[in-house]
C-alpha positions in Angstrom: -3.4 -30.8 -41.7 -5.9 -30.0 -39.0 -5.4 -26.9 -37.0 -5.6 -27.3 -33.3 -8.0 -25.0 -31.6 -6.3 -23.1 -28.7 -8.4 -22.3 -25.6 -8.0 -18.7 -24.7 -7.8 -18.0 -21.0 -9.9 -15.2 -19.7 -8.0 -12.2 -18.4 -8.3 -11.8 -14.6 -7.6 -8.3 -13.3 -5.1 -8.3 -10.5 -5.4 -5.9 -7.5 -3.3 -5.3 -4.4 -4.5 -5.0 -0.8 -3.5 -1.5 0.5 -2.8 -2.9 4.0 -0.6 -6.0 3.4 0.3 -5.8 -0.2 -1.1 -9.2 -1.1 -2.0 -9.4 -4.8 -5.0 -11.3 -6.0 -7.9 -11.4 -8.4 -10.2 -8.4 -8.4 -13.1 -10.6 -7.1 -11.1 -11.9 -4.2 -10.5 -8.5 -2.7 -13.0 -6.0 -1.4 -13.3 -2.6 -3.1 -13.9 0.5 -1.1 -15.1 3.7 -2.9 -15.0 7.2 -1.6 -18.3 8.9 -2.5 -18.7 12.6 -3.4 -20.4 13.2 -0.1 -17.4 12.0 1.9 -18.7 8.6 2.8 -16.8 5.3 2.3 -18.8 2.6 0.6 -18.1 -1.1 0.2 -18.5 -1.9 -3.5 -19.4 -5.6 -3.9 -19.9 -5.3 -7.6 -16.6 -3.4 -8.3 -18.4 -1.1 -10.7 -19.3 2.0 -8.7 -18.1 5.3 -10.0 -15.2 6.9 -8.2 -11.7 6.1 -7.1 -11.4 2.8 -5.3 -9.1 1.0 -2.9 -8.8 -2.7 -2.3 -8.6 -4.7 0.9 -8.3 -8.5 1.4 -10.7 -10.4 3.6 -8.1 -10.6 6.5 -9.5 -8.9 9.7 -6.0 -7.7 10.5 -5.8 -5.7 7.3 -9.2 -4.1 8.0 -8.1 -3.3 11.6 -4.9 -1.7 10.3 -6.6 0.5 7.7 -9.4 1.6 9.9 -7.2 2.6 12.8 -7.0 6.3 13.6 -3.3 6.7 12.7 -3.2 4.8 9.4 -3.1 6.9 6.2 -3.1 4.1 3.6 -6.8 4.5 2.8 -6.6 8.3 2.4 -3.5 7.9 0.2 -5.1 5.2 -2.0 -8.4 7.2 -2.4 -6.4 10.5 -2.8 -8.7 12.3 -0.4 -9.1 13.0 3.3 -10.8 10.3 5.3 -12.4 11.4 8.6 -12.8 9.2 11.6 -16.6 9.0 11.3 -16.3 7.6 7.8 -13.9 4.9 9.1 -16.3 4.0 11.9 -19.2 3.7 9.4 -17.0 1.6 7.1 -16.1 -0.7 10.1 -19.8 -1.2 10.8 -20.6 -1.9 7.2 -17.8 -4.5 7.0 -19.0 -6.2 10.2 -22.6 -6.5 8.9 -22.0 -7.2 5.1 -18.8 -9.1 4.7 -17.7 -10.6 8.0 -19.3 -14.1 8.2 -17.7 -14.8 11.6 -19.2 -11.7 13.2 -15.8 -10.8 14.7 -14.7 -7.3 14.6 -11.4 -6.6 12.8 -8.4 -7.5 14.9 -10.5 -9.7 17.3 -9.0 -13.1 17.8 -11.1 -16.3 17.8 -11.0 -17.8 21.3 -11.9 -21.2 20.0 -8.7 -21.5 18.0 -6.1 -23.3 20.0 -2.5 -24.2 19.2 -1.7 -27.8 19.6 1.9 -28.7 20.4 
């Protein structure tokens, strides 16, 4: 008898967006790390030291988490998050990760509904 060789699937870590609750692979979400200096840093490698929180690429989720009244980010990082850190994170998101150049929550005027 010949033994069949089974192909092992690689384990993919699953993470959850703190804004909408959508689960996905670790690489499909964006990791935010709170540094010891109090800054919020986007971690594209997913390997920076520190407690992290994950957000999906949806601009609505970014807008929700970066709003002044939302506490999801502070709760996920288990630390206080000041408004200036949120503003700096918004700027970093717009320059590093947002290929459309739109700010979070901004709608695309070229998208039209056809009935």
